[in-house]
FIBA-725150 format. One record per residue: x, y, z of N, C-alpha, C, O in turn. Coordinates in steps of 0.1 Angstrom, whole numbers, padded with zeros to 4 digits, always signed. Each point is the difference from the previous one (the first is absolute). Example, Ala and Ser with C-alpha at 12.3 -4.5 7.8 and 13.67 -1.06 7.14 Angstrom:
// FIBA-725150
+0132-0057+0078-0009+0012+0000+0009+0012+0000+0010+0000+0007 -0014+0011-0014+0009+0011+0000-0008+0011+0008+0005+0011+0001 
END
This chain:
// FIBA-725150
-0581-0372-0185+0006-0005+0013-0011-0005+0009+0002-0010+0006 -0013+0018-0004-0010-0004+0008-0007-0013-0004-0004-0008+0008 +0002+0007-0021-0006-0012-0006+0009-0013+0003-0005-0011+0003 +0018+0013-0003+0009-0011+0003-0002-0004+0015+0001-0012+0004 -0002+0022+0005-0002-0002+0014-0013-0008+0002-0001-0010+0008 -0010+0013-0015-0013-0007+0001+0002-0014-0004-0005-0009+0007 +0011+0007-0018+0003-0014-0005+0008-0008+0009-0003-0012+0003 +0013+0019+0003+0009-0007+0010-0008-0004+0012+0002-0011+0006 -0010+0020-0001-0009-0002+0012-0009-0012-0002-0002-0008+0008 -0005+0008-0020-0009-0011-0003+0007-0013-0002-0005-0010+0005 +0017+0011-0011+0008-0013-0001+0004-0005+0013-0001-0012+0002 +0005+0021+0007+0005-0005+0013-0012-0006+0008+0002-0010+0007 -0013+0016-0008-0012-0005+0007-0004-0014-0005-0003-0009+0007 +0004+0008-0021-0003-0013-0006+0009-0011+0004-0004-0011+0002 +0017+0015-0001+0010-0010+0003-0002-0005+0015+0001-0012+0002 -0004+0021+0007-0002-0004+0014-0013-0009+0001+0001-0010+0007 -0011+0013-0015-0012-0009+0001+0003-0014-0006-0005-0010+0005 +0012+0010-0016+0004-0013-0006+0009-0008+0009-0003-0012+0003 +0013+0018+0003+0009-0007+0009-0007-0005+0012+0002-0011+0005 -0011+0020+0001-0007-0004+0012-0009-0012-0003-0001-0010+0008 -0007+0011-0019-0009-0011-0003+0007-0013-0003-0004-0011+0006 +0015+0011-0014+0007-0012-0002+0007-0005+0012+0000-0013+0003 +0004+0022+0006+0007-0004+0012-0010-0008+0009+0004-0011+0006 -0016+0016-0004-0009-0007+0009-0005-0013-0006-0002-0010+0007 +0001+0010-0020-0004-0013-0007+0011-0011+0002-0003-0011+0001 +0015+0016-0001+0012-0010+0000+0002-0004+0015+0002-0012+0003 -0002+0022+0006+0003-0003+0014-0011-0007+0007+0003-0009+0009 -0015+0012-0012-0011-0005+0008-0009-0009-0008-0010-0005+0005 +0013+0002-0018-0008-0008-0009-0015+0006+0000-0009-0008+0001 +0008+0021-0002-0013+0007+0000-0006+0000-0014+0007-0001-0010 -0020+0003+0009-0007+0003-0012+0004+0014-0005+0004+0008+0008 -0005-0006-0021+0004+0013-0006-0008+0012+0007+0006+0010+0004 -0019-0012-0003-0008+0012+0005+0003+0003+0015+0000+0011+0004 +0003-0022+0004+0004+0002+0014+0014+0007+0000+0002+0009+0008 +0007-0013-0016+0013+0006+0000+0000+0014-0005+0007+0009+0006 -0015-0006-0016-0002+0014-0005-0006+0009+0011+0005+0011+0002 -0016-0016+0004-0006+0008+0011+0009+0003+0011+0000+0011+0005 +0008-0021+0000+0009+0002+0010+0011+0010-0003+0004+0008+0008 +0000-0008-0021+0010+0009-0004-0005+0015+0000+0006+0009+0004 -0019-0008-0009-0006+0014+0000-0002+0005+0013+0003+0012+0003 -0008-0019+0007-0002+0005+0013+0013+0002+0008+0000+0009+0008 +0010-0016-0012+0013+0002+0006+0007+0013-0005+0004+0008+0008 -0004-0007-0021+0006+0012-0006-0008+0013+0004+0006+0010+0002 -0019-0012-0002-0009+0011+0004+0000+0003+0015-0006+0010+0004 +0012-0018+0004+0001+0002+0015-0013+0002+0006-0002+0010+0008 -0009-0017-0012-0013+0002+0005-0003-0006+0013-0009+0003+0007 +0018-0013-0003-0001-0006+0013-0010-0011+0001-0004-0003+0012 -0001-0003-0023-0009-0011+0001+0008-0013+0005+0012+0000+0000 -0020-0009+0005+0006-0013+0005+0006-0008-0012-0004+0002-0011 +0014-0010+0015+0006-0009-0010-0011-0009-0006-0009-0005+0006 +0010+0003-0019-0009-0008-0008+0001-0015+0005-0010-0007+0002 +0022+0002+0000+0003-0013+0005+0011+0001+0010+0007+0010+0001 -0005-0021+0007+0011-0001+0009+0013+0000-0007+0002-0007-0010 +0007+0016+0015+0013+0001-0007+0011-0007+0008+0000+0000+0012 +0009-0006-0019+0012-0006+0006+0010+0012+0004-0002+0011-0004 +0012-0015+0011+0010+0010+0004+0006+0007-0013+0002+0012-0001 +0001-0021-0009+0006+0005-0013-0011+0009-0006+0004+0010-0007 -0016-0013+0008-0011+0008-0006-0001+0013+0007-0002+0011-0007 +0004-0010+0020-0001+0013+0007+0012+0008-0003-0001+0013-0002 +0013-0019+0000+0012+0008-0004-0003+0006-0014+0004+0012-0002 -0009-0020-0007-0003+0005-0013-0010+0011+0000+0001+0010-0007 -0011-0011+0016-0010+0011+0002+0006+0013+0005-0003+0010-0006 +0012-0011+0015+0007+0012+0005+0008+0007-0011+0000+0012-0001 +0007-0020-0007+0008+0005-0011-0010+0007-0010+0003+0010-0006 -0014-0017+0004-0010+0006-0010-0006+0013+0005-0002+0009-0008 +0000-0008+0021-0005+0012+0006+0010+0012-0002-0004+0011-0005 +0017-0013+0007+0010+0010-0002+0001+0004-0015+0000+0012-0003 +0000-0022-0005+0001+0003-0014-0012+0007-0006+0000+0009-0007 -0012-0015+0012-0013+0006-0005-0002+0014+0005-0005+0008-0007 +0009-0005+0020-0001+0013+0005+0008+0010-0008-0005+0011-0003 +0017-0014+0000+0008+0009-0008-0005+0002-0014-0001+0012-0005 -0004-0022-0001-0006+0001-0014-0013+0008+0001-0002+0009-0009 -0006-0011+0019-0013+0007+0001+0003+0015+0002-0007+0009-0005 +0017-0005+0014+0003+0014+0002+0004+0006-0013-0004+0011-0003 +0013-0017-0005+0005+0005-0012-0012+0001-0010-0001+0010-0008 -0007-0020+0007-0012+0000-0009-0009+0011+0003-0004+0008-0009 +0000-0006+0022-0010+0010+0004+0006+0014-0003-0007+0009-0004 +0020-0007+0008+0006+0013-0002+0001+0003-0015-0002+0012-0004 +0005-0021-0004+0001+0002-0015-0014+0004-0005-0001+0009-0008 -0009-0016+0012-0014+0003-0005-0005+0013+0004-0006+0007-0007 +0010-0003+0020-0004+0013+0005+0007+0011-0009-0006+0010-0004 +0019-0012+0002+0007+0010-0008-0005+0000-0014-0001+0011-0006 -0003-0022+0000-0006-0001-0013-0012+0009-0002-0002+0006-0010 -0007-0007+0021-0012+0008-0001+0002+0014+0004-0005+0009-0008 +0013-0006+0018+0002+0014+0005+0008+0008-0011-0004+0012-0002 +0014-0018-0004+0008+0008-0010-0007+0001-0013+0005+0006-0010 -0017-0011+0008-0008+0002-0012+0002-0010-0011-0005+0002-0011 +0013-0012+0014+0003-0010-0011-0013-0008-0004-0001-0003-0012 -0007+0000+0022-0012-0007-0003-0009+0009-0009-0006-0005-0010 +0005+0018+0013-0008+0009-0008+0005+0001-0014-0007+0000-0009 +0021+0001+0008+0006+0000-0013-0002-0012-0008-0003+0001-0012 +0003-0013+0019-0003-0012-0007-0014+0000-0006-0003-0004-0011 -0007+0008+0020-0014+0000-0005-0002+0011-0011-0008-0003-0009 +0015+0014+0011-0001+0010-0010+0005-0004-0014-0005+0002-0010 +0017-0010+0011+0006-0005-0012-0010-0010-0007-0001+0000-0013 -0006-0008+0020-0010-0009-0006-0011+0007-0006-0005-0004-0010 +0000+0015+0017-0011+0008-0006+0004+0006-0013-0007+0000-0009 +0020+0006+0009+0005+0006-0012+0001-0011-0012-0004+0003-0011 +0008-0015+0015+0002-0010-0011-0014-0004-0005-0001-0003-0012 -0009+0003+0020-0014-0003-0005-0004+0011-0010-0007-0003-0010 +0010+0016+0013-0004+0010-0009+0008-0001-0013-0006+0003-0010 +0019-0007+0011+0008-0001-0012-0006-0011-0009+0000+0001-0012 -0004-0012+0019-0005-0012-0008-0012+0004-0008-0003-0007-0010 -0005+0017+0014-0011+0004-0008+0003+0009-0012-0008+0003-0008 +0021+0002+0008+0003+0009-0011+0005-0007-0013+0004-0012+0001 -0006+0019-0012+0005-0005-0013+0002+0012-0009-0008+0009+0000 +0019-0009-0008+0003+0011-0008+0002+0013+0008-0003+0011-0005 +0009-0012+0016+0002+0011+0009+0014+0006-0002+0008-0005-0009 -0004+0015+0016+0013+0006-0001+0009-0003+0013-0006-0001+0011 +0018-0001-0013+0009-0003+0012+0011+0011+0000+0006+0003-0010 -0004+0003+0022+0010+0010+0002+0011-0006+0009-0003-0002+0012 +0015+0001-0016+0011-0006+0008+0009+0012+0005+0006+0007-0008 -0007-0004+0021+0008+0010+0005-0008+0013+0003-0006+0005-0009 +0005-0001+0022-0008+0011+0004+0009+0012+0005-0002+0006+0010 +0013-0004-0018+0008+0012+0002-0007+0012-0005-0013+0000-0002 +0020+0011-0001-0006+0012-0005-0007-0002-0013-0011+0005-0002 +0017-0012-0007-0006-0003-0013-0012-0010+0001-0011+0003-0005 +0013-0014+0012-0010-0010+0001-0012+0005+0007-0012-0003-0003 +0014+0012+0013-0012+0006+0008-0008+0008-0009-0013+0000+0001 +0019+0008-0010-0008+0008-0010-0007-0008-0009-0012+0002-0003 +0018-0013-0002-0007-0009-0009-0012-0007+0007-0011+0000-0006 +0013-0004+0018-0011-0007+0007-0012+0010+0003-0011-0003-0001 +0015+0016+0005-0010+0010+0003-0008+0003-0013-0012+0002+0001 +0019-0001-0012-0007+0003-0013-0010-0012-0004-0011+0003-0004 +0016-0015+0006-0009-0012-0003-0012+0001+0010-0011-0004-0005 +0013+0008+0017-0011+0001+0010-0010+0010-0005-0012-0001+0001 +0017+0013-0006-0009+0010-0005-0007-0004-0012-0012+0004-0002 +0018-0013-0006-0007-0005-0012-0010-0011+0003-0008-0004-0008 +0008+0000+0021-0009-0011+0005+0001-0013-0008-0010-0006-0004 +0023+0002+0001+0002-0012-0006+0006-0010+0010+0007+0005+0009 -0009-0018-0011+0006-0010+0010+0015-0001-0001+0005-0001-0011 +0002+0002+0022+0014-0002+0000+0005-0005+0014-0007+0000+0010 +0019-0006-0011+0007-0006+0012+0014+0007+0001+0007+0001-0010 -0004+0003+0022+0014+0005+0003+0008-0010+0007-0005-0007+0008 +0018+0007-0011+0010-0009+0006+0011+0008+0005+0006+0008-0007 -0002-0011+0020+0011+0007+0006+0005-0008+0012-0008-0008+0006 +0020+0010-0002+0005-0007+0012+0002+0009+0011+0003-0005+0012 -0004+0018-0014+0002+0010+0010-0012+0001+0009-0011+0002-0005 +0012-0003+0018-0011+0000+0010-0007+0013-0001-0013+0000+0000 +0020+0012-0001-0007+0013+0000-0008+0001-0012-0011+0006+0000 +0016-0010-0012-0007+0001-0012-0013-0009+0000-0010+0004-0005 +0012-0015+0011-0012-0009+0001-0011+0006+0009-0011-0001-0003 +0016+0007+0014-0010+0006+0009-0007+0012-0007-0012+0001+0002 +0019+0007-0010-0007+0010-0007-0010-0005-0010-0011+0005-0002 +0014-0016-0005-0009-0006-0009-0012-0006+0007-0011+0001-0005 +0013-0007+0017-0012-0005+0007-0009+0012+0004-0012-0002+0000 +0018+0013+0004-0008+0012+0004-0010+0004-0012-0011+0005+0003 +0016-0007-0015-0008+0004-0012-0009-0011-0004-0007+0001-0010 +0007-0013+0017-0008-0011-0004+0004-0006-0014-0009-0005-0007 +0021+0006+0004+0005-0006-0013+0002-0015+0003+0002-0004+0011 -0002-0004-0022+0003-0014+0001+0015-0001+0000+0007+0004-0009 -0001-0011+0020+0014+0000+0002+0005-0014+0001-0006-0009+0006 +0018+0007-0011+0008-0012+0002+0013+0004+0006+0008+0007-0007 -0005-0011+0019+0013+0003+0007+0010-0010-0004-0002-0012+0003 +0013+0016-0010+0010-0010-0003+0010+0006-0010-0002+0012-0005 +0012-0019+0001+0010+0004-0009-0005-0002-0015-0002-0012-0004 +0000+0023-0003-0005-0001-0014+0009-0008-0009-0005-0004-0011 +0018+0003+0014+0009-0008-0008-0002-0015+0001+0006-0007-0008 -0014+0003+0017-0002-0014+0002-0013-0005-0007-0010+0007+0000 +0011-0018-0007-0011-0005-0008-0012-0003+0008-0012+0003-0004 +0014-0008+0016-0011-0003+0009-0009+0013+0004-0012-0001+0000 +0019+0012+0002-0007+0012+0003-0008+0005-0012-0011+0005+0002 +0017-0005-0014-0007+0004-0012-0012-0009-0003-0011+0006-0004 +0012-0019+0007-0012-0008-0002-0011+0003+0010-0012-0001-0003 +0017+0004+0016-0010+0004+0010-0008+0013-0004-0011+0002+0004 +0018+0007-0012-0007+0012-0005-0008-0003-0012-0007+0010-0005 +0007-0022+0000-0008-0003-0012+0006+0004-0013-0007+0003-0010 +0020-0002+0009+0007+0005-0013-0004-0010-0011-0001+0005-0012 -0001-0017+0015-0002-0010-0011-0014+0002-0007-0002-0005-0011 -0007+0013+0017-0013+0003-0006-0003+0015-0001-0011+0004-0003 +0022+0004+0005-0002+0014+0000+0001+0006-0014+0004-0007-0009 -0009+0019+0007+0001+0007-0013+0013+0007-0001+0006+0000-0011 -0001+0006+0022+0012+0008-0001+0008+0000+0013-0005-0004+0011 +0018+0007-0012+0009+0001+0011+0008+0013-0001+0005+0003-0011 -0005+0005+0022+0009+0011+0000+0010-0003+0011-0003-0002+0012 +0016+0001-0016+0011-0003+0010+0008+0013+0002+0006+0005-0009 -0007+0000+0021+0006+0013+0004+0009-0002+0012+0000+0008+0009 +0008-0019-0009+0009-0002+0011+0012+0010-0001+0002+0007-0010 +0007-0007+0020+0010+0010+0001+0012-0002-0009+0006+0009-0004 -0003-0022+0000+0011-0002-0008-0004-0006-0014-0010-0007-0001 +0018+0010-0009-0002-0005-0013+0001-0016+0000-0008-0006-0007 +0017+0001+0015+0002-0015+0000-0013-0006+0005-0004-0011-0005 -0002+0016+0016-0012-0006+0005-0012+0001-0010-0007-0009-0002 +0006+0021-0005-0010+0002-0010+0001-0010-0011-0009-0005-0006 +0022+0003+0002+0003-0009-0011-0004-0015+0004-0006-0007-0008 +0009+0004+0020-0003-0014+0005-0015-0002+0001-0005-0011-0004 -0002+0021+0009-0015-0001+0001-0006-0001-0014-0010-0008-0002 +0015+0016-0007-0005+0000-0014+0002-0014-0006-0009-0006-0006 +0021+0000+0007+0003-0013-0005-0009-0011+0006-0005-0008-0008 +0004+0008+0021-0008-0010+0006-0015+0001-0003-0006-0010-0003 +0001+0023+0002-0014+0002-0003-0003-0004-0014-0011-0006-0003 +0020+0009-0006-0002-0004-0014-0001-0015-0002-0007-0006-0008 +0015-0001+0016+0000-0015+0000-0013-0005+0005-0005-0011-0004 -0001+0018+0014-0013-0005+0006-0012+0004-0008-0010-0007+0000 +0011+0017-0008-0011+0005-0008+0005+0006-0013+0004+0012+0000 -0006-0019-0011+0006+0004-0013-0008+0012-0005+0005+0008-0008 -0018-0006+0012-0008+0011-0005+0000+0012+0009-0007+0010-0003 +0015-0010+0014+0000+0011+0009+0006+0013-0006+0010-0001-0007 -0016+0012+0009+0005+0013-0005+0009+0006+0012-0005+0003+0011 +0018-0002-0013+0009+0003+0010+0006+0014-0002+0005+0003-0011 -0006+0006+0021+0006+0013+0000+0010+0000+0011-0003-0002+0012 +0016+0005-0015+0010-0001+0010+0007+0014+0002+0001+0008-0010 +0002-0005+0022+0008+0012+0003+0015-0003-0002+0004-0011+0002 +0003+0021-0007+0014-0001-0002+0007+0012+0006-0005+0011-0001 +0016-0013+0008+0007+0011+0006+0010+0006-0010+0002+0012+0000 +0004-0020-0008+0010+0004-0010-0005-0004-0014-0006-0010-0002 +0009+0019-0008-0004-0002-0014+0007-0013-0005-0006-0007-0008 +0018+0005+0012+0007-0012-0005-0007-0013+0004+0003-0011-0006 -0012+0011+0016-0006-0012+0004-0013-0003-0008-0005-0011+0001 +0000+0021-0008-0013-0002-0007+0000-0011-0010-0009-0008+0000 +0020+0006-0008+0000-0010-0010+0001-0014+0007-0007-0009-0005 +0014+0008+0016+0000-0013+0007-0013-0004+0005-0004-0012+0000 -0003+0022+0006-0013-0003+0006-0010-0004-0011-0009-0008+0002 +0010+0015-0013-0009-0004-0012+0002-0014-0004-0009-0007-0004 +0022+0003+0003+0004-0013-0004-0006-0011+0010-0003-0011-0004 +0002+0015+0016-0005-0009+0011-0015-0002-0002-0006-0009+0006 -0001+0018-0014-0014-0002-0002-0009+0012+0002-0012-0001-0001 +0018+0013+0005-0009+0011+0002-0005+0006-0013+0007+0001-0010 -0020+0003+0011-0006+0007-0012+0004+0014-0001+0002+0006-0010 -0001+0000+0022+0005+0014+0001+0009+0002+0011-0001-0007+0011 +0011+0016-0012+0010+0003+0010+0000+0015+0002+0002+0007-0009 -0004-0003+0022-0001+0014+0003+0011+0004+0009+0003-0006+0010 +0004+0017-0014+0010+0006+0008-0005+0013+0006+0000+0010-0007 -0005-0010+0020-0006+0012+0005+0008+0013+0000-0005+0011-0003 +0018-0013+0005+0009+0012+0000+0000+0007-0014-0001+0012-0001 +0002-0020-0009+0000+0005-0014-0013+0007-0003-0001+0011-0006 -0010-0018+0009-0013+0005-0003-0003+0013+0008-0005+0010-0006 +0009-0010+0019-0002+0012+0008+0008+0012-0006-0005+0011+0000 +0017-0014-0005+0008+0011-0005-0006+0005-0013+0000+0013-0002 -0005-0021-0007-0007+0004-0012-0012+0008+0003-0003+0010-0006 -0005-0014+0016-0012+0007+0004+0003+0014+0005-0006+0010-0004 +0017-0009+0012+0004+0013+0005+0004+0009-0011-0003+0012+0000 +0011-0017-0009+0004+0008-0012-0012+0005-0008+0000+0011-0005 -0009-0020+0003-0012+0003-0008-0008+0011+0007-0006+0009-0007 +0005-0009+0020-0007+0010+0008+0006+0014-0002-0007+0010+0000 +0020-0010-0002+0007+0013-0002-0002+0004-0014-0002+0012-0003 +0004-0021-0007+0000+0004-0014-0014+0001-0006-0003+0008-0009 -0006-0017+0013-0014+0000-0005-0010-0002+0012-0007-0010+0001 +0006+0020+0007-0009-0001+0012-0015-0003-0003-0006-0007+0007 +0001+0014-0018-0014-0002-0003-0003-0015-0004-0010-0006+0004 +0019+0001-0012-0002-0014-0005+0002-0010+0012-0008-0009+0002 +0017+0012+0007+0002-0008+0012-0012+0000+0009-0005-0010+0005 -0001+0022-0003-0012+0001+0008-0012-0008-0006-0007-0006+0007 +0006+0007-0021-0011-0007-0006+0002-0015+0001-0010-0007+0003 +0022+0002-0004+0003-0014+0001-0004-0005+0015-0005-0011+0002 +0008+0020+0007-0003-0003+0014-0015-0001+0002-0005-0009+0007 -0002+0017-0014-0015+0000+0001-0006-0013-0005-0009-0005+0006 +0014+0001-0018-0006-0012-0006+0006-0013+0005-0006-0011-0003 +0016+0011+0011+0006-0013+0004+0000-0002+0015+0003-0011+0005 -0006+0022+0003+0000-0002+0015-0012+0006+0006+0000+0007+0010 -0011-0010-0017-0012+0009+0002-0009-0002+0011-0012-0001-0002 +0016+0002+0015-0010+0001+0011-0007+0013-0001+0006+0011-0001 -0020-0011+0000-0008+0011+0000+0003+0010-0011-0003+0012+0000 +0009-0018-0011+0002+0008-0012-0009-0005-0011-0005-0011+0000 +0003+0020-0010-0010-0003-0010+0003-0011-0010-0008-0009-0002 +0020+0009-0003+0004-0009-0011+0009-0011+0005+0008+0001+0010 -0010-0013-0016+0008-0012+0003+0004-0007-0013-0007+0001-0010 +0017-0009+0011+0004-0009-0010-0004-0014+0004+0001-0004+0011 -0007-0004-0021-0004-0013+0003+0004-0010-0011-0001+0004-0012 +0005-0016+0016+0003-0010-0010-0011-0010+0000-0005-0005+0010 +0000+0003-0023-0012-0008-0001+0003-0010-0011+0004+0003-0011 -0007-0016+0013+0003-0011-0009-0013-0004-0007-0011-0002+0006 +0012+0001-0020-0012-0005-0007-0001-0015+0000+0009-0007-0003 -0021+0002+0006-0002-0014-0001-0007-0004-0013-0003+0009-0008 +0003-0022+0005-0006-0004-0013-0015+0004-0001-0004+0002-0011 -0003-0002+0022-0014+0003-0001-0003+0015+0002-0012+0003+0001 +0022+0005-0001-0003+0015+0001-0007+0005-0012+0002-0004-0011 -0011+0014+0013-0007+0006-0011+0009+0009-0008-0004+0004-0012 +0016-0001+0016+0009+0008-0008+0010-0008-0009+0006+0005-0008 -0006-0018+0011+0009-0009-0008-0003+0001-0015-0011-0001-0004 +0022+0002-0004+0000+0000-0014-0007+0013-0006-0004+0000-0011 +0003+0010+0019-0005+0013-0004+0012+0010+0000+0009-0001+0008 -0010+0011-0017+0010+0011+0000-0004+0009+0012-0011+0000+0004 +0021+0009+0000-0003+0009+0010-0011+0010-0004-0009+0004+0008 +0009-0001-0021-0010+0009-0006-0014-0006+0001-0010+0006+0004 +0009-0019-0008-0013-0007+0000-0005-0003+0014-0012-0001+0003 +0022-0002+0006-0004-0003+0014-0005+0013+0007-0008-0002+0010 +0011+0014-0015-0005+0012+0006+0002+0001+0015-0008+0004+0008 +0021-0008-0004+0003+0000+0015-0001+0013+0006-0006+0002+0011 +0011+0008-0018+0000+0014+0006-0014+0005+0001-0003+0006+0010 -0005-0008-0020-0014+0005+0001-0008-0007+0010-0009+0006+0007 +0011-0019-0005-0008-0009+0009+0004+0002+0014-0008-0001+0009 +0021+0003-0006+0005+0000+0014+0006+0013+0004+0001+0003+0012 +0005+0004-0021+0007+0012+0003+0015-0002+0003+0008+0009+0002 -0004-0022-0002+0014-0003+0002+0008+0000-0013-0005-0002-0010 +0018+0004+0012+0009+0000-0011+0009-0013+0000+0004-0004+0010 -0002-0002-0022+0009-0011-0001+0014+0006-0005+0001+0005-0011 +0008-0005+0020+0013+0006-0002+0010-0009-0007+0008+0004-0008 -0009-0017+0011+0009-0010-0005-0006-0014+0000-0009-0003+0008 +0014-0006-0017-0005-0013+0000+0012-0010-0001+0009+0002-0008 -0008-0011+0017+0010-0011+0000-0006-0013-0006-0010-0005+0006 +0015+0001-0017-0005-0012-0006+0005-0013+0007+0008+0001+0009 -0013-0012-0014+0004-0013+0007+0015-0003-0002+0006-0007+0008 +0000+0012-0019+0014-0002-0002+0009+0008+0009+0012-0001-0001 -0018+0011+0008+0008+0008+0009+0003+0014-0005+0005+0008+0007 -0007-0006-0020+0002+0013-0006-0010+0010+0004-0012-0003+0002 +0016+0015+0000-0008+0011+0005-0002+0011-0011+0009+0005-0005 -0022-0003+0002-0003+0011-0009-0003+0012+0009-0011+0001+0006 +0020+0009-0005-0001+0011+0009-0009+0011-0006-0003+0010+0008 -0001-0011-0020-0009+0011-0006-0009-0007-0010+0001+0002-0012 -0011-0010+0017-0009-0007-0009-0009+0009-0008-0006+0009+0006 +0005-0012-0018-0009+0008-0009-0014-0005+0002-0003-0010+0006 -0007+0018-0011-0014-0004+0001-0003-0012-0008-0010-0007+0003 +0019+0003-0013-0003-0012-0008+0006-0013+0007-0001-0011-0006 +0008+0013+0017+0006-0012+0007-0010-0009+0004-0010+0004+0007 +0011-0017-0010-0010-0010+0003+0004-0007+0014+0012-0003+0002 -0022+0002+0006+0003-0006+0013-0002-0015+0000-0009-0005-0006 +0019-0002+0011+0001-0014-0001-0001-0007+0014+0003+0007+0010 -0008-0019-0009-0001-0007+0013+0014-0001+0006+0010-0003-0007 -0009+0006+0020+0013+0000+0007+0007+0013+0000+0010+0001+0007 -0015+0009-0015+0007+0013+0000-0002+0006+0014-0011-0001+0006 +0021+0009-0002-0001+0007+0012-0001+0015-0003+0010+0005-0006 -0020+0001+0010-0003+0014-0002+0006+0009+0011-0003-0004+0012 +0010+0014-0015+0004+0010+0010-0010+0012-0002+0001+0007-0010 -0010-0005+0020-0010+0010-0002+0001+0011+0011+0005-0002+0011 -0009+0014-0015+0000+0012+0009-0014+0005+0002-0007+0002-0010 +0003+0000+0022-0013+0006+0003-0002+0001+0014+0008-0003+0009 -0020+0008-0006-0005+0001+0014-0003-0015+0005-0001-0009-0008 -0001+0008+0021-0004-0014+0005-0013-0004-0007-0001-0012-0003 -0008+0021+0002-0013-0004-0006+0001-0004-0015-0006-0009-0004 +0014+0017-0003+0003-0003-0014+0007-0014-0002-0004-0007-0009 +0014+0005+0017+0007-0013-0001-0009-0012+0004+0001-0010-0006 -0010+0012+0016-0009-0010+0004-0010-0003-0012-0003-0012-0002 -0001+0022-0005-0009-0002-0011+0007-0007-0011-0006-0009-0007 +0019+0012+0005+0008-0008-0011+0001-0014+0004-0001-0009-0008 +0004+0006+0021+0001-0014+0004-0013-0007-0001+0000-0012-0003 -0011+0019+0005-0013-0007-0002-0002-0004-0015-0006-0010-0003 +0010+0019-0006-0001-0003-0014+0009-0011-0004-0003-0009-0008 +0016+0009+0013+0009-0010-0003-0005-0014+0005+0002-0010-0006 -0008+0011+0018-0006-0013+0005+0010-0008+0008-0004-0010+0005 
END
């Protein structure tokens, strides 16, 4: 609304300047620069002398121009003061600063929706110290994100323009955690069209929506209520296992962590078996599972399993052990 007022005020001022300039050129046969100068000093009510002698018709035109110009100038100045005082100018400059930061990103993560689920996702990404952009239309959510110095795009995530502003077309992944399944489906569909290689994780409120969202292009669909219920049941029936999984998957200040590591073609482990690579002896980390390039997962790899380029290792160890493994992997 405020931006429309600014555009209207600028348009009104421009129209008055054009009408005044053309009017003086037509009525008095003035040169363009004289007519423009006379219009500016008249609209600005600065009280300078007339540039040239005016006819009676010219004086009537000047009086009308003063009334019209005064009204437009009052509206223009009032609008600009409101624009600055209400923080719209600051918001505009902040938006440009954020866009410059986004333009430097590549293969980053995008989080659409900063509700309860989205906020946890963003906070976890911040703890992992990976580049990410959050998208939301809610003013309070945006303010909380600014307080944490996250990169923010304010807008409707279901709109293609907003997703492009967040850099979805060059991102590595997208988490869409909006309130409704319809919105998450639409964001998924639009994002997949913008980036065929994007890894998309979508929130679902109802199980029956999962298949539809996957058809729209999501790689994974999560139903928080179902997962939460299963976790609570597991805590009751297998509390020790649940506590162990918490240790290795949510590990602030905890000893063990799970890490996903991808083998490159130039890695020293490529085309070696786990036994020959001596991963455990060299680093202390355990290889729990291996996902091959075809997407199949070996959840219990034997020591004779050969490591191939593009394999993704799921490893367990301390931060120091996992860092050592990543150094070997290269």
